N, C-alpha and C positions, 0 to 999 in steps of 0.2 A: 504494500500500500504506500502510495506517495503522500506527501504532506497534506495536499488538498483533500484527498480521499479520507485521510484520518480526521481532518477537521470537519468534513461533511458528516461524519458519524459521531462527532463529539457529544451531542445531546443524548444519543443512545448510550454511549459510554458513561456519561454522567449519571444517567438514571439507573445504571447497574451497580453503582458504588454503595458501599456500606459506610458507616461512620469511620471505621478503621481504614478502609481503603481510600476514603476521601482525604483523611489526614495524611496518609502516605503520598497520595497524589499531590496534595498541597505542598508538602515538604519537597518533593521532586521539582515541582514548578518553581518554587522560590529558589531552590538551588541553581536552577538554570537562569532565572531572571537576575539573580544576584550572585554570580559565580565567584566574586571576590570574598564573599562572606562564608563563614562556617555555620551552616544552617541545620539545626535539629529542633523539631517541634517537641516541646516538653510538656508534661502535665497529663492529667487524666482526659481521655477523649470525651467523657461525659461532662466534664466540668470546666477545666481551665487550661486546655492545651493551647500553646502559643509559642512564638519565638520572637526575638527582637533582632531586627535587621535595619541597619543604616538609619537609626533614629525613629524607627517605626515598630510598633507592636503588631504582629500579624497573628490572626486567630482563625483557624479553620472552623467553620460553623456549619456542620452537616445538619440539614433539616429535611424531613420527608417532603418530597416535591409538592404534594397536594396540601400540605399543612398551611393554614393561615397563621400569621405570626404577629405578636405584639412587639414590633420592632423597637418602639420607644422604650418599653420595659426591659427588653433584652439588652439594649445598648446601655441604658442607665445602670442596670445591674452589673454589667461588665466593667463599666467605668469605676464603680465602687470596688468590685472584686480585684481589679488590676491597678488600684490607686498607687501602690508603691512602684509597680513596674513602669507606669507611664510618666512618672516624674522625670523631667528632662527630655522626654521624647516629643516629637512633633506630630505624630500621626498614629492612628489606630486603624488597621486594615482588617476587615472581615473578608475571608474567602468563603463563599457559600455556593452551594448547589441550587439554592432556592431563590427564584425570582421575587418572591414575596417579601424578603428581607430588604427593607428600604429605609431611607432617612428622609422624612418630610422636611420641607423648607422651614416650617415653624420649629421643629425639633432641632434642626441644624443651627438655626439662629439662636435658640436658647442655649445650645451647647457652646457655640462660639462666644457667647457672653460669659458663660461660666468657666470655660477653658480657653483662655487667650492663647493664641499662637499654636493651637492644637486642632487638627482636623480628623475627621472620620471618613474613611472610604469603604464602600461596600463593593467588593468584586463578586458580582453574581455570575451566572454562567455566560452571559453575553460579554462581560468585561474579561472574564477568564479566557474566553475564546479569542478575544483581541490580543491578549497577552501571549497566547499560544501561537498566533500568527507571526509574532516577532521571532519565534525560535527557529533554528535551523531544523532540517528534517531529522538528523540524528538526535538532537536535543528533544524534539517533539516525541520521537519514538521512546526515548528514555522516560519522559514524563508520563506518558500514557502506556507504559510498557505492558501491563497485563491485558490491555485491549489489543495490542499488536501481536500477541503470541498465538 
């Protein structure tokens, strides 16, 4: 399979992942996007898995695809739970398989007032696919390795 064929099947690949395999996928993706960093996602898959890269806290957030999510509550809870980790950082990045995880403009404004010089990004499947397009074919195959076997 060439790079474009792999990316055409990405949504099917994403829907087949489990929380563990999504965390592994996220770690491989971050390793290829930030090759100069030593990346290992730490913590419990169910609670606090994360890594810190180039001034950003990255957190894989696997959610059932059909689930509706209270994004505001999830984000606010994580900001409290990761209070120590985010000191001195500029960004919190969620990597998620679920398109329903989002940040409303009102919530973003509220957070920007509370957390000066700190942003939150949500990399849903569309954003992740854009990131995958940036990779070379060998790197892409590495990131989605179990799909290419």
